[in-house]
N, C-alpha and C positions, 0 to 999 in steps of 0.2 A: 653898373659894373658889368664887365663882360663875363661870358660863360666860363672862359678859361680861368679867370681870377676867382670866381665863385668856387670852382672845382679845387683850386689850390688851397683856399681857405678851409673848405670842408675836409680836405685830405689832412691838412695840418691839425685841425681840431680832432679828427679821428685818431691820428697818431698820438696826440697829447693825452687823450682819454685812455687809449690802450696802454700807453707807457705808465700812466698812473695806476691802472688796474694791475699791471704786472708787478710794479713795485710794492703795492699794498697787499698783494696776495701772499707775499712772504711772511706776513704777520700771522696768518692763519696756519702756517706750517710749523714745523718743529722749531723749538727754541733750543739754543745750545750754550754751553758754558765750558770754558777751558779750565781744566784741573791739573795740578801738579803735586808731586810729593818727592821730597829729598831725603836720602838716607846716607849716613856716613858710617863706614864699617871697614874692617880688615878684609883684604882680598878684593876681587872685582866681581866675581860671580855672585857672592852673597848679597852685597848691596844692590846689585842690578835686579835680582829676583825679588828682594825685599821691597824695593821702590815700586815695582809693578804691583805686587800683592797688596801693599799698604795703600797704593793709589786706588785700587779697586775697592778696598774697605772704606776709604775716605769718601769716594763717590757714593757708595751705597748708603753711608750714614747721612750725607748731605741730601740725597734724594728722599730718604725716609723722613728726615727733619722737615722737608718742604712738601711732604705728602705727594710725591711723584712716584707712581708705581711702575710705569712703563717707560723705560729709557734704554738707550743703546750708546755704546762708546765706539769711537773710531780707534784704529790701531794705535798702540802706545809707541812713543819714541823715548828712548833712554839714552842719556848722555852721562858719561863718567869722567871725572877729573881726579888726577892723582893728588891726594891731600898731603900725605907724608910718605916719603920714600926712605925706608930703613932697610938695611941689608937683609934682615931676617923676615921682614914682613912689609907690605905696602898697605896704606889706608886710602880708600877711595871715597869720594862723594859722588853719588849717582842720583840723578833726577829723572823721574818718569813723568811724561806729560801726555795728555790726551784731551779730546773734545767729547763731551757727553751731551747728547741731544734727547729731548723728550717731546 
């Protein structure tokens, strides 16, 4: 084999090993889980705030149940859909979602 061909094989092997190490290093880092909580109530502000608050409570309970003391959450997203449209009041279904990592 020529020197150029040996160099190409060595470079390919080095690339494969470094790619494998990069992929596997993610396992040692934080693990994450997506959480969500849905609330149905009158008005829009109430169920929006309740969904966020109850999502935080749900995450804290899940972490405690799984003996995880240190975790962080990503910013929450809340989406609301009109459930019932009545002249005097409106009822919304709001869902808060986030990613929690430990």
